[in-house]
N, C-alpha and C positions, 0 to 999 in steps of 0.2 A: 915616926907617926904612930900614934896610939890607936890602932884599930878603928879609925874614923871611917864612917860609911856615908859621908855627905860631901857635897861640893858647894861652894858659894857661887851664885850667879850674879853677874854684873851686867847692867844694860838690858835691852830688850823690852818686851811688854811689861807694863807695870803690874798686871794681874798675876804674873808668875811670882811665886815666892822667891825669896833670896837664897833659899837652901833647896837642894835637890839630892836625891839618892845618888851615891857614887855608882857609875856604871860598872858592870862586871863583864869582862875584865876591864880594868881601868883603861881609858882612852884619851887621846889628845883632843878629840872633838866629840861632843855629845849632841844629840838632837832630841828635842822634847816635842811630843805631839801637842798641837794646839789648834783648835777649830778645824779648818780643812787643810792643814799643812803642818809644818815643823819649824820650830825655832832652833837655830844652830848656834852652839857656843863652842869656843876654842879655849884650850888651856892657856892662861896668860903667862905662865912661868912663875907666878907668885903664889904665896900661901898666906892665909890668915892664921893667927895663933891665939884665939880666944880661950882663956882658961886652960892653957896647956895642950889643946888639941890643934894639930896642924891640919888645916883644911885647904885643899887646892881651890884656886879662884879661876872660874871660867867666865870669859867675856862674850857677850852676844856678837855674832858675826853676820848672820843673814837669815832670811826666812825663805822657805820653799813651800809651794802648794802641792797637795796630793793630786796625782793624775786621776782623772775620772774615767 
């Protein structure tokens, strides 16, 4: 992997971009704040390789709401 700092997002809300910063430290699941909750994505076990960069693919899993 060439110092890539992004992940590819699949599924979930259409208004989220298809790329997201790589979490530090790298994780099997990431959560993205959106509106009054979080969108959860899990590592799919696959990678994309556009133009020589290996980018991990995360698939949407579920949504949680923030506690008030």
